[in-house]
C-alpha positions in Angstrom: -0.5 -26.8 -21.7 -3.1 -24.5 -20.2 -1.4 -24.4 -16.9 2.0 -23.7 -18.5 0.5 -20.6 -20.1 -0.7 -19.1 -16.9 1.4 -16.2 -15.4 3.2 -16.9 -12.1 2.0 -13.6 -10.7 -1.1 -11.5 -11.4 -1.8 -8.0 -10.3 -5.5 -7.4 -9.7 -6.2 -3.7 -10.0 -8.9 -2.1 -8.0 -9.9 1.5 -7.3 -9.2 1.0 -3.6 -6.1 -1.1 -3.6 -4.0 -3.3 -5.9 -3.5 -7.0 -5.1 -0.7 -9.3 -6.1 -1.9 -12.9 -6.5 0.7 -15.7 -6.4 0.5 -19.4 -5.6 3.1 -19.1 -2.9 5.8 -16.6 -1.8 9.0 -15.3 -3.3 11.4 -16.9 -4.1 9.2 -20.0 -4.3 6.2 -18.5 -6.2 5.2 -21.9 -7.6 5.6 -23.8 -4.3 7.8 -26.4 -6.0 10.5 -26.1 -3.4 8.2 -27.7 -0.8 9.4 -25.4 1.9 7.0 -23.8 4.4 7.9 -20.3 5.6 7.5 -20.1 9.3 8.9 -16.8 10.5 8.6 -13.1 9.7 11.9 -13.0 8.0 10.9 -15.7 5.5 8.3 -13.2 4.1 10.5 -10.1 3.8 11.4 -10.7 0.1 7.8 -11.3 -0.8 6.7 -8.2 1.0 9.2 -6.3 -1.1 7.8 -7.9 -4.3 4.3 -6.9 -3.3 5.4 -3.3 -2.8 7.5 -3.3 -6.0 4.4 -4.4 -8.0 2.5 -1.4 -6.6 0.3 -3.4 -4.4 -0.8 -3.1 -0.8 -1.9 -6.8 -0.4 -0.3 -10.0 -1.6 -2.6 -13.1 -1.6 -1.0 -16.5 -1.7 -2.0 -20.1 -1.0 -0.1 -23.3 -1.0 0.4 -23.6 2.7 -3.0 -25.2 3.4 -3.3 -23.5 6.7 -6.4 -23.4 8.9 -7.9 -20.0 8.4 -5.6 -17.2 7.3 -2.1 -15.9 8.1 -1.3 -12.2 7.7 2.3 -11.1 7.6 3.5 -7.5 7.4 6.7 -5.8 8.3 6.0 -6.1 12.0 3.1 -8.6 12.3 2.8 -12.3 12.0 -0.8 -13.6 12.6 -1.5 -17.3 12.0 -4.4 -19.7 11.8 -7.6 -17.7 12.2 -11.0 -18.3 10.7 -12.5 -14.8 11.3 -13.0 -11.3 9.9 -10.2 -8.8 10.1 -9.5 -5.3 8.8 -6.8 -4.8 6.2 -3.9 -2.7 7.5 -2.6 0.4 5.7 0.9 -1.1 5.1 2.2 -3.8 2.8 0.9 -7.2 3.8 0.8 -10.8 2.7 -2.3 -12.9 3.4 -2.1 -16.6 3.1 -5.5 -17.9 2.3 -7.1 -21.2 3.5 -7.3 -24.2 1.2 -10.8 -25.1 -0.1 -9.6 -28.7 -1.0 -10.1 -31.7 1.3 -7.4 -32.5 3.7 -6.6 -33.3 7.4 -6.8 -29.6 8.4 -9.8 -27.2 8.6 -10.5 -26.0 5.1 -12.3 -22.8 4.0 -12.2 -19.8 1.7 -11.6 -16.1 2.0 -13.6 -13.1 1.0 -11.8 -9.8 0.4 -13.9 -6.7 0.6 -12.1 -3.6 -0.9 -15.1 -1.3 -0.2 -15.1 -2.1 3.6 -11.3 -2.6 3.6 -11.5 -6.0 5.3 -11.4 -9.7 4.7 -12.8 -12.9 6.2 -11.6 -16.4 6.3 -14.6 -18.7 6.5 -14.4 -22.3 7.5 -16.2 -25.1 5.6 -18.3 -27.3 7.8 
């Protein structure tokens, strides 16, 4: 019952930037379709949703990738455990999974003051 009451999207408001948090990307916000998005065009609708919600950054999980993936209108970066600067245009960042699995797991720290983020691997 608790999970059923949670919103499918959440806008986190910050003085520096607003962040749209979702489990996965539009149109499969819940990840129930079991489809993995593999190209830039697969993220276009979600980038539009991030912008429509007044956000610069969309954070999503579900993909259980190693490190992070960042997708913007022109950029598709994939599988990095490292620190990176946020860009000044609408972007979606897929975060690493902290759960156990066959892939490298980790977590992400987003710093709105320094305008960067870091995907950190768990050893």
